[in-house]
KEKE-3310 file (N, C-alpha, C; in steps of 0.2 Angstrom, whole numbers, plus 5000, padded with zeros to 4 digits):
npx = (4872:4879:4888:4897:4902:4909:4920:4927:4931:4938:4948:4956:4958:4968:4977:4984:4987:5000:5006:5010:5017:5029:5034:5025:5032:5043:5040:5035:5047:5053:5060:5067:5056:5051:5061:5060:5047:5051:5058:5047:5040:5049:5049:5036:5034:5040:5034:5021:5025:5030:5017:5009:5014:5012:5000:4989:4995:4997:5012:5022:5036:5052:5065:5068:5074:5083:5080:5080:5094:5099:5091:5099:5112:5116:5110:5120:5134:5134:5132:5145:5153:5152:5148:5135:5121:5113:5097:5095:5102:5094:5083:5086:5093:5082:5075:5085:5082:5070:5072:5079:5072:5064:5068:5073:5060:5053:5058:5055:5042:5034:5034:5030:5025:5032:5042:5044:5048:5059:5066:5068:5074:5085:5090:5091:5101:5114:5114:5119:5129:5139:5137:5145:5156:5163:5169:5184:5180:5171:5161:5162:5163:5164:5164:5156:5149:5148:5137:5131:5118:5101:5100:5089:5085:5095:5093:5099:5093:5099:5094:5081:5069:5068:5069:5060:5046:5051:5050:5036:5031:5034:5029:5014:5013:5020:5008:4998:4999:5000:4986:4980:4985:4979:4968:4964:4962:4974:4976:4964:4967:4978:4973:4965:4971:4981:4970:4963:4974:4977:4963:4963:4971:4963:4953:4961:4968:4986:4997:5010:5016:5006:5013:5025:5027:5019:5029:5039:5037:5035:5048:5053:5048:5054:5066:5066:5064:5076:5084:5081:5083:5096:5100:5096:5102:5115:5125:5128:5128:5134:5126:5115:5105:5100:5094:5087:5079:5072:5062:5058:5050:5040:5033:5028:5021:5010:5006:5001:4989:4985:4985:4977:4976:4979:4983:4997:5000:4997:5004:5018:5021:5017:5025:5038:5037:5035:5048:5059:5054:5059:5072:5082:5082:5088:5095:5086:5075:5073:5065:5056:5051:5046:5035:5024:5020:5016:5006:4997:4995:4986:4977:4974:4970:4968:4976:4980:4972:4965:4958:4952:4944:4933:4929:4923:4912:4904:4899:4894:4883:4874:4871:4863:4855:4851:4842:4834:4824:4822:4813)
npy = (5307:5297:5304:5311:5299:5292:5301:5300:5288:5287:5294:5288:5275:5281:5285:5273:5268:5275:5273:5258:5259:5261:5246:5240:5243:5240:5225:5224:5224:5238:5250:5259:5267:5272:5282:5290:5295:5299:5311:5318:5323:5332:5342:5347:5351:5361:5367:5370:5382:5391:5393:5399:5412:5416:5410:5413:5427:5433:5436:5435:5424:5420:5417:5407:5396:5401:5402:5390:5384:5392:5386:5372:5372:5379:5372:5360:5364:5369:5358:5352:5362:5367:5356:5353:5343:5336:5337:5347:5358:5359:5368:5375:5383:5383:5392:5402:5406:5411:5422:5427:5428:5438:5450:5451:5452:5464:5477:5473:5471:5482:5480:5474:5461:5459:5468:5462:5451:5450:5457:5444:5435:5441:5442:5427:5425:5430:5425:5413:5416:5417:5406:5397:5406:5405:5416:5410:5399:5390:5386:5374:5380:5378:5363:5358:5353:5336:5329:5321:5308:5312:5310:5303:5305:5296:5285:5282:5291:5282:5274:5273:5271:5275:5288:5292:5290:5299:5310:5310:5311:5325:5331:5330:5339:5352:5353:5354:5365:5376:5372:5376:5391:5398:5397:5406:5422:5428:5419:5427:5438:5440:5434:5444:5454:5448:5449:5461:5474:5487:5490:5483:5488:5500:5495:5492:5484:5478:5479:5480:5472:5459:5456:5451:5444:5435:5431:5427:5416:5408:5406:5400:5385:5383:5383:5374:5361:5363:5360:5346:5338:5340:5330:5320:5317:5318:5325:5342:5355:5369:5370:5363:5371:5382:5396:5386:5378:5387:5388:5378:5376:5385:5381:5369:5373:5380:5371:5360:5369:5384:5390:5383:5367:5355:5356:5360:5348:5337:5345:5345:5330:5326:5335:5331:5318:5318:5323:5315:5302:5308:5309:5305:5315:5327:5338:5344:5349:5363:5367:5356:5361:5375:5371:5365:5373:5382:5372:5372:5387:5390:5377:5373:5380:5384:5375:5358:5353:5362:5361:5349:5349:5360:5351:5341:5348:5352:5341:5336:5348:5344:5331:5333:5342:5333:5322:5331:5336:5323:5321)
npz = (4901:4898:4891:4898:4906:4896:4894:4905:4905:4890:4894:4905:4898:4886:4896:4899:4888:4886:4896:4892:4881:4879:4880:4873:4860:4860:4861:4847:4843:4839:4844:4843:4841:4853:4857:4847:4853:4866:4861:4855:4867:4874:4862:4862:4873:4871:4861:4864:4874:4866:4859:4870:4869:4858:4851:4861:4868:4856:4850:4837:4837:4830:4835:4844:4846:4852:4868:4867:4867:4878:4891:4888:4887:4896:4909:4905:4905:4919:4927:4922:4926:4938:4946:4950:4954:4941:4939:4947:4939:4927:4930:4936:4924:4917:4923:4920:4907:4907:4913:4906:4893:4897:4901:4886:4882:4886:4879:4869:4870:4864:4849:4836:4825:4811:4815:4827:4823:4818:4829:4838:4828:4827:4840:4842:4832:4840:4852:4846:4840:4849:4856:4847:4847:4861:4874:4879:4874:4883:4879:4871:4858:4842:4843:4852:4869:4879:4889:4902:4908:4914:4931:4942:4958:4961:4953:4936:4921:4909:4898:4886:4890:4903:4902:4893:4903:4912:4902:4901:4912:4913:4902:4907:4916:4912:4901:4910:4919:4909:4904:4915:4916:4904:4907:4919:4925:4920:4908:4899:4901:4890:4879:4876:4875:4862:4854:4853:4856:4858:4865:4875:4884:4884:4893:4906:4908:4910:4895:4895:4904:4905:4892:4894:4902:4895:4886:4894:4902:4890:4885:4898:4895:4882:4887:4897:4886:4881:4890:4893:4882:4879:4889:4883:4872:4876:4871:4866:4852:4842:4829:4831:4835:4827:4817:4809:4817:4826:4816:4816:4826:4822:4813:4818:4828:4823:4812:4818:4826:4834:4850:4860:4869:4863:4850:4847:4854:4844:4831:4834:4837:4824:4814:4818:4814:4801:4796:4804:4795:4785:4784:4776:4767:4772:4769:4762:4774:4776:4764:4768:4777:4774:4766:4772:4780:4770:4765:4778:4778:4766:4765:4778:4787:4801:4806:4809:4819:4823:4811:4812:4824:4820:4809:4815:4820:4812:4805:4818:4819:4807:4809:4819:4813:4804:4812:4817:4807:4803:4814)
capx = (4877:4883:4895:4903:4904:4915:4924:4935:4936:4942:4956:4960:4962:4975:4983:4984:4992:5004:5012:5011:5020:5038:5032:5023:5036:5047:5037:5033:5053:5053:5062:5067:5048:5052:5065:5054:5042:5057:5058:5041:5038:5052:5046:5030:5033:5046:5029:5016:5028:5028:5008:5007:5019:5007:4994:4986:4996:4997:5017:5027:5044:5057:5069:5067:5079:5090:5078:5080:5100:5100:5092:5100:5119:5114:5113:5124:5138:5132:5134:5152:5161:5150:5147:5128:5116:5108:5088:5093:5104:5089:5079:5091:5096:5076:5074:5089:5079:5063:5073:5084:5065:5058:5074:5070:5053:5053:5059:5053:5032:5034:5037:5023:5021:5038:5047:5046:5049:5065:5071:5068:5079:5094:5091:5093:5110:5117:5116:5121:5138:5141:5140:5152:5164:5163:5176:5189:5179:5168:5153:5165:5163:5161:5165:5152:5151:5146:5135:5128:5111:5098:5099:5085:5086:5100:5090:5100:5089:5100:5089:5078:5061:5067:5070:5051:5045:5052:5049:5030:5027:5036:5025:5007:5015:5018:5003:4991:5001:4995:4981:4977:4987:4973:4960:4963:4964:4984:4976:4960:4970:4982:4968:4961:4979:4981:4963:4966:4978:4971:4956:4966:4973:4957:4950:4962:4975:4994:4999:5018:5016:5006:5017:5033:5021:5020:5035:5044:5033:5036:5056:5054:5045:5056:5073:5067:5064:5083:5087:5078:5085:5105:5102:5093:5106:5121:5129:5126:5134:5130:5123:5108:5102:5102:5087:5080:5078:5067:5058:5056:5046:5035:5029:5024:5015:5006:5002:4995:4983:4986:4977:4975:4980:4980:4986:5005:5005:4997:5008:5023:5021:5018:5033:5044:5037:5038:5056:5063:5053:5062:5079:5088:5082:5089:5099:5081:5073:5070:5062:5048:5046:5042:5029:5020:5019:5010:4999:4994:4992:4980:4973:4973:4974:4965:4980:4977:4968:4961:4953:4950:4939:4928:4924:4918:4908:4900:4896:4889:4878:4872:4868:4860:4849:4844:4835:4829:4821:4817:4811)
capy = (5304:5293:5307:5310:5292:5291:5302:5298:5280:5288:5297:5279:5270:5284:5285:5262:5269:5281:5269:5254:5261:5257:5238:5239:5246:5234:5218:5224:5226:5243:5253:5268:5270:5274:5288:5296:5298:5305:5320:5321:5326:5339:5346:5345:5356:5370:5371:5373:5387:5396:5393:5404:5419:5416:5408:5415:5432:5435:5440:5431:5424:5420:5416:5402:5392:5404:5399:5382:5383:5393:5377:5366:5373:5382:5363:5355:5369:5373:5352:5352:5365:5367:5349:5352:5339:5338:5338:5354:5362:5360:5370:5382:5386:5386:5400:5408:5405:5414:5428:5432:5433:5443:5456:5455:5455:5473:5481:5468:5472:5488:5480:5472:5458:5459:5472:5457:5444:5451:5457:5436:5432:5445:5438:5421:5424:5435:5418:5406:5416:5416:5397:5396:5407:5409:5419:5404:5392:5388:5380:5371:5381:5373:5355:5357:5348:5332:5327:5316:5307:5315:5307:5307:5303:5292:5282:5287:5287:5283:5272:5278:5271:5278:5293:5292:5289:5308:5315:5308:5315:5333:5335:5331:5345:5357:5354:5356:5371:5379:5373:5383:5398:5400:5397:5408:5430:5430:5420:5431:5445:5438:5432:5453:5456:5447:5450:5470:5477:5494:5489:5479:5494:5506:5489:5493:5480:5482:5476:5477:5467:5452:5453:5451:5438:5429:5428:5426:5410:5404:5404:5396:5381:5381:5382:5369:5356:5363:5354:5340:5338:5342:5326:5316:5317:5318:5332:5347:5358:5375:5369:5362:5378:5388:5398:5380:5374:5391:5389:5369:5377:5389:5376:5362:5377:5382:5363:5357:5372:5388:5396:5377:5364:5350:5360:5360:5342:5336:5350:5342:5323:5325:5338:5326:5310:5320:5324:5307:5299:5307:5310:5305:5322:5330:5344:5350:5352:5371:5366:5354:5364:5378:5365:5360:5380:5384:5368:5375:5394:5388:5372:5370:5389:5382:5370:5349:5349:5366:5360:5343:5351:5361:5346:5337:5352:5351:5333:5338:5349:5339:5325:5335:5344:5329:5320:5336:5336:5318:5321)
capz = (4907:4893:4885:4905:4907:4891:4893:4909:4898:4886:4895:4908:4891:4882:4902:4900:4882:4884:4901:4892:4874:4878:4882:4866:4852:4862:4861:4841:4840:4835:4848:4840:4842:4860:4855:4845:4859:4870:4856:4855:4872:4873:4857:4865:4879:4869:4857:4869:4876:4860:4858:4873:4868:4850:4849:4867:4867:4848:4849:4835:4840:4826:4838:4854:4847:4858:4874:4867:4868:4888:4894:4884:4887:4904:4913:4904:4909:4927:4930:4920:4930:4947:4948:4953:4950:4934:4940:4949:4936:4922:4932:4937:4917:4914:4926:4919:4900:4909:4916:4899:4889:4902:4899:4881:4881:4890:4876:4863:4870:4859:4843:4835:4817:4807:4819:4832:4823:4815:4835:4839:4823:4830:4846:4840:4828:4842:4856:4842:4837:4857:4856:4842:4848:4868:4878:4884:4875:4888:4876:4867:4852:4834:4845:4857:4877:4882:4897:4906:4909:4920:4938:4946:4966:4960:4947:4931:4915:4903:4896:4882:4891:4907:4899:4892:4909:4913:4896:4900:4920:4912:4898:4909:4922:4909:4899:4916:4921:4904:4905:4922:4916:4898:4909:4923:4922:4916:4902:4897:4899:4884:4874:4876:4869:4855:4850:4849:4860:4862:4868:4882:4887:4888:4899:4911:4907:4910:4890:4896:4910:4902:4887:4895:4908:4891:4884:4899:4903:4883:4886:4904:4893:4879:4889:4900:4885:4880:4896:4893:4876:4881:4895:4881:4867:4879:4868:4864:4846:4842:4822:4835:4839:4820:4814:4808:4824:4828:4810:4815:4832:4822:4808:4824:4832:4815:4809:4823:4828:4839:4854:4861:4872:4860:4845:4849:4853:4836:4827:4837:4836:4818:4812:4820:4811:4795:4798:4804:4789:4777:4787:4770:4763:4777:4766:4760:4781:4777:4759:4769:4783:4770:4761:4777:4780:4763:4768:4783:4780:4760:4765:4784:4790:4810:4809:4809:4825:4823:4808:4813:4826:4815:4805:4819:4823:4806:4805:4823:4818:4801:4812:4824:4809:4801:4817:4819:4802:4804:4821)
cpx = (4881:4891:4900:4906:4913:4921:4931:4937:4940:4949:4962:4964:4969:4980:4987:4990:4998:5008:5014:5017:5025:5037:5030:5028:5042:5047:5039:5041:5055:5055:5064:5060:5048:5059:5061:5049:5047:5056:5053:5038:5043:5053:5041:5028:5037:5039:5023:5019:5026:5020:5007:5007:5014:4999:4989:4989:4997:5005:5023:5035:5047:5062:5071:5070:5085:5088:5080:5088:5102:5100:5096:5109:5122:5115:5119:5133:5140:5136:5140:5157:5158:5149:5140:5125:5112:5099:5089:5097:5096:5084:5080:5091:5086:5074:5079:5086:5073:5068:5078:5078:5062:5061:5074:5067:5051:5052:5054:5044:5031:5033:5030:5025:5030:5043:5049:5048:5057:5069:5073:5073:5085:5094:5094:5099:5112:5117:5120:5129:5140:5144:5144:5158:5165:5167:5178:5186:5175:5163:5156:5165:5159:5161:5160:5154:5147:5146:5134:5119:5109:5098:5096:5083:5090:5098:5092:5097:5091:5100:5086:5069:5063:5066:5061:5047:5041:5049:5039:5026:5029:5029:5016:5009:5014:5011:4997:4992:4999:4988:4978:4981:4979:4968:4958:4964:4970:4978:4969:4963:4973:4978:4966:4967:4980:4972:4962:4970:4978:4967:4958:4966:4968:4952:4954:4969:4981:4997:5004:5020:5014:5009:5024:5030:5024:5024:5039:5042:5036:5044:5056:5053:5050:5064:5072:5065:5072:5085:5086:5084:5094:5104:5099:5097:5113:5126:5126:5132:5130:5124:5115:5104:5104:5095:5083:5078:5071:5060:5056:5049:5038:5030:5025:5020:5010:5002:4999:4989:4986:4980:4974:4980:4984:4984:4994:5006:5003:5001:5016:5025:5022:5024:5037:5044:5039:5047:5059:5059:5058:5068:5084:5088:5083:5092:5092:5075:5070:5063:5055:5047:5038:5035:5026:5017:5014:5006:4997:4989:4987:4976:4970:4974:4973:4970:4977:4971:4963:4954:4949:4943:4933:4925:4921:4913:4903:4896:4890:4881:4872:4868:4863:4853:4845:4841:4833:4823:4816:4812:4801)
cpy = (5299:5296:5307:5303:5290:5296:5301:5290:5282:5292:5292:5276:5276:5284:5278:5264:5270:5276:5264:5254:5257:5251:5236:5239:5241:5226:5220:5225:5234:5251:5258:5272:5276:5281:5292:5301:5302:5311:5322:5325:5332:5344:5350:5354:5363:5372:5373:5380:5393:5397:5398:5409:5420:5416:5410:5424:5436:5440:5435:5432:5419:5417:5413:5397:5395:5400:5390:5378:5386:5388:5374:5369:5377:5375:5359:5360:5369:5366:5352:5353:5368:5360:5348:5348:5340:5339:5346:5361:5364:5364:5376:5387:5385:5391:5405:5410:5409:5423:5430:5431:5437:5449:5458:5456:5465:5477:5478:5469:5478:5487:5477:5470:5458:5460:5466:5455:5447:5454:5449:5434:5437:5440:5430:5422:5428:5428:5411:5409:5415:5410:5395:5399:5411:5413:5412:5399:5388:5383:5376:5372:5376:5364:5356:5353:5343:5330:5319:5315:5309:5307:5310:5302:5296:5286:5285:5283:5288:5278:5275:5275:5274:5286:5296:5293:5297:5312:5315:5312:5323:5336:5336:5339:5351:5358:5356:5363:5378:5379:5379:5389:5401:5401:5403:5417:5430:5428:5424:5437:5443:5437:5440:5455:5453:5448:5460:5475:5483:5495:5485:5481:5500:5502:5490:5489:5481:5476:5473:5473:5460:5450:5450:5444:5432:5425:5425:5416:5405:5403:5398:5389:5379:5380:5376:5360:5357:5359:5347:5339:5335:5334:5319:5313:5314:5321:5336:5351:5364:5374:5366:5367:5384:5390:5392:5379:5380:5390:5381:5368:5379:5384:5368:5366:5376:5375:5362:5363:5378:5390:5388:5372:5356:5351:5358:5352:5338:5336:5346:5336:5323:5328:5333:5322:5311:5318:5318:5302:5299:5312:5309:5310:5327:5339:5348:5349:5358:5370:5362:5357:5370:5378:5365:5368:5383:5380:5370:5384:5392:5384:5372:5377:5390:5377:5364:5348:5355:5365:5354:5344:5355:5358:5342:5341:5351:5346:5335:5339:5349:5334:5328:5336:5339:5325:5325:5334:5329:5317:5325)
cpz = (4903:4890:4894:4907:4901:4890:4897:4907:4894:4889:4901:4903:4888:4889:4899:4895:4882:4890:4898:4884:4873:4877:4874:4861:4856:4860:4854:4837:4835:4842:4847:4840:4848:4860:4853:4849:4864:4867:4858:4861:4873:4867:4859:4868:4877:4865:4860:4873:4872:4859:4864:4873:4861:4847:4857:4867:4860:4848:4846:4840:4834:4830:4846:4853:4853:4865:4874:4870:4876:4891:4893:4888:4893:4909:4910:4907:4916:4930:4928:4926:4937:4949:4953:4949:4946:4936:4942:4943:4929:4923:4934:4929:4915:4917:4923:4910:4900:4908:4912:4892:4892:4900:4888:4879:4883:4883:4869:4863:4864:4852:4841:4827:4815:4812:4823:4831:4821:4821:4838:4837:4826:4835:4845:4838:4836:4848:4851:4840:4843:4859:4854:4843:4855:4871:4881:4881:4879:4886:4872:4861:4847:4837:4849:4866:4876:4889:4899:4906:4914:4926:4943:4953:4965:4956:4940:4925:4910:4897:4891:4885:4899:4906:4897:4897:4914:4910:4898:4908:4916:4908:4904:4913:4918:4904:4903:4917:4915:4905:4910:4921:4911:4901:4915:4919:4918:4908:4896:4897:4891:4878:4873:4871:4863:4850:4847:4857:4864:4865:4875:4884:4891:4890:4905:4913:4905:4902:4890:4898:4908:4895:4887:4898:4903:4888:4887:4900:4896:4883:4892:4900:4886:4883:4896:4893:4880:4885:4895:4887:4876:4885:4888:4878:4870:4877:4865:4859:4844:4833:4825:4836:4833:4821:4810:4813:4827:4824:4813:4822:4827:4818:4813:4825:4826:4812:4813:4825:4832:4843:4857:4865:4867:4853:4843:4848:4846:4833:4827:4834:4829:4812:4811:4817:4805:4795:4799:4799:4782:4781:4781:4765:4769:4776:4764:4766:4779:4771:4763:4772:4780:4768:4766:4779:4777:4764:4772:4782:4772:4762:4773:4790:4799:4812:4809:4814:4825:4818:4808:4819:4825:4810:4807:4822:4817:4807:4812:4823:4811:4803:4816:4819:4806:4807:4817:4816:4802:4811:4819)
residu = (UNK:UNK:UNK:UNK:UNK:UNK:UNK:UNK:UNK:UNK:UNK:UNK:UNK:UNK:UNK:UNK:UNK:UNK:UNK:UNK:UNK:UNK:UNK:UNK:UNK:UNK:UNK:UNK:UNK:UNK:UNK:UNK:UNK:UNK:UNK:UNK:UNK:UNK:UNK:UNK:UNK:UNK:UNK:UNK:UNK:UNK:UNK:UNK:UNK:UNK:UNK:UNK:UNK:UNK:UNK:UNK:UNK:UNK:UNK:UNK:UNK:UNK:UNK:UNK:UNK:UNK:UNK:UNK:UNK:UNK:UNK:UNK:UNK:UNK:UNK:UNK:UNK:UNK:UNK:UNK:UNK:UNK:UNK:UNK:UNK:UNK:UNK:UNK:UNK:UNK:UNK:UNK:UNK:UNK:UNK:UNK:UNK:UNK:UNK:UNK:UNK:UNK:UNK:UNK:UNK:UNK:UNK:UNK:UNK:UNK:UNK:UNK:UNK:UNK:UNK:UNK:UNK:UNK:UNK:UNK:UNK:UNK:UNK:UNK:UNK:UNK:UNK:UNK:UNK:UNK:UNK:UNK:UNK:UNK:UNK:UNK:UNK:UNK:UNK:UNK:UNK:UNK:UNK:UNK:UNK:UNK:UNK:UNK:UNK:UNK:UNK:UNK:UNK:UNK:UNK:UNK:UNK:UNK:UNK:UNK:UNK:UNK:UNK:UNK:UNK:UNK:UNK:UNK:UNK:UNK:UNK:UNK:UNK:UNK:UNK:UNK:UNK:UNK:UNK:UNK:UNK:UNK:UNK:UNK:UNK:UNK:UNK:UNK:UNK:UNK:UNK:UNK:UNK:UNK:UNK:UNK:UNK:UNK:UNK:UNK:UNK:UNK:UNK:UNK:UNK:UNK:UNK:UNK:UNK:UNK:UNK:UNK:UNK:UNK:UNK:UNK:UNK:UNK:UNK:UNK:UNK:UNK:UNK:UNK:UNK:UNK:UNK:UNK:UNK:UNK:UNK:UNK:UNK:UNK:UNK:UNK:UNK:UNK:UNK:UNK:UNK:UNK:UNK:UNK:UNK:UNK:UNK:UNK:UNK:UNK:UNK:UNK:UNK:UNK:UNK:UNK:UNK:UNK:UNK:UNK:UNK:UNK:UNK:UNK:UNK:UNK:UNK:UNK:UNK:UNK:UNK:UNK:UNK:UNK:UNK:UNK:UNK:UNK:UNK:UNK:UNK:UNK:UNK:UNK:UNK:UNK:UNK:UNK:UNK:UNK:UNK:UNK:UNK:UNK:UNK:UNK:UNK:UNK:UNK:UNK:UNK:UNK:UNK:UNK:UNK:UNK:UNK:UNK:UNK:UNK:UNK:UNK:UNK:UNK:UNK:UNK:UNK:UNK:UNK:UNK:UNK:UNK:UNK:UNK:UNK:UNK:UNK)
# end
């Protein structure tokens, strides 16, 4: 009973803290912290999507910056050229990213391991080249495009505080949707495919169907994060959507831990905070990501969240064992 009471109390306390965080940052004179949280929310959504594809379905993607770009450019271009409201362009661009993901996933579902990663890298490079050299310069090419902030039912989210609450709500929605999916029949099929695709097929699971579904859902998440990024920064250029961005997503996912709800949250916030803290060494970003990946592979194979969870379990077992001996 005590544990059941503590859990809701902790959730309520966390909710109050998240709602009050912008005011706390402003009170201590650290308004930049609000902007960091805004970026944190969109990266959590993007990495949670990648985790659905890799952590639950076992498909590695090294080209998710492409879907990030489709979401960003799709929303900006639809708003700029067709004057569609931004919230609607974000949804349409996200659906477009998911549709492209499904088209790419169908032939890619036959590939495994390094062949799949090479295919996704190639797709990312194709999208980057199109952004840099678009027909008629519709993407602004190397110059990029400027855009407007999100306008939510007549309220402009031009301030970091306004975007913070929008991002918080979106993150809760996307994480809840992920939790529902991975705990459903679909999620169980993804895990079965991750563990052994041949055995899953033998049990009657349509492997290709569920692989395509996981990839398109992942693209949907990352596409929406890209649209959020575009209207937070209000400028997009091809250099944001290079292979380095894809590597950053993978680093966040592996650093936090795969196949969980909280792993991508921990990974996204930690890696982005480290990147921001070492901004003066921006030219060494790939070196930093490589070092983080080595740390994960060698010392933290389950990621920060995964290893912390294992440690808590060990401590609880020792504690219970000690209590049993004392008894």
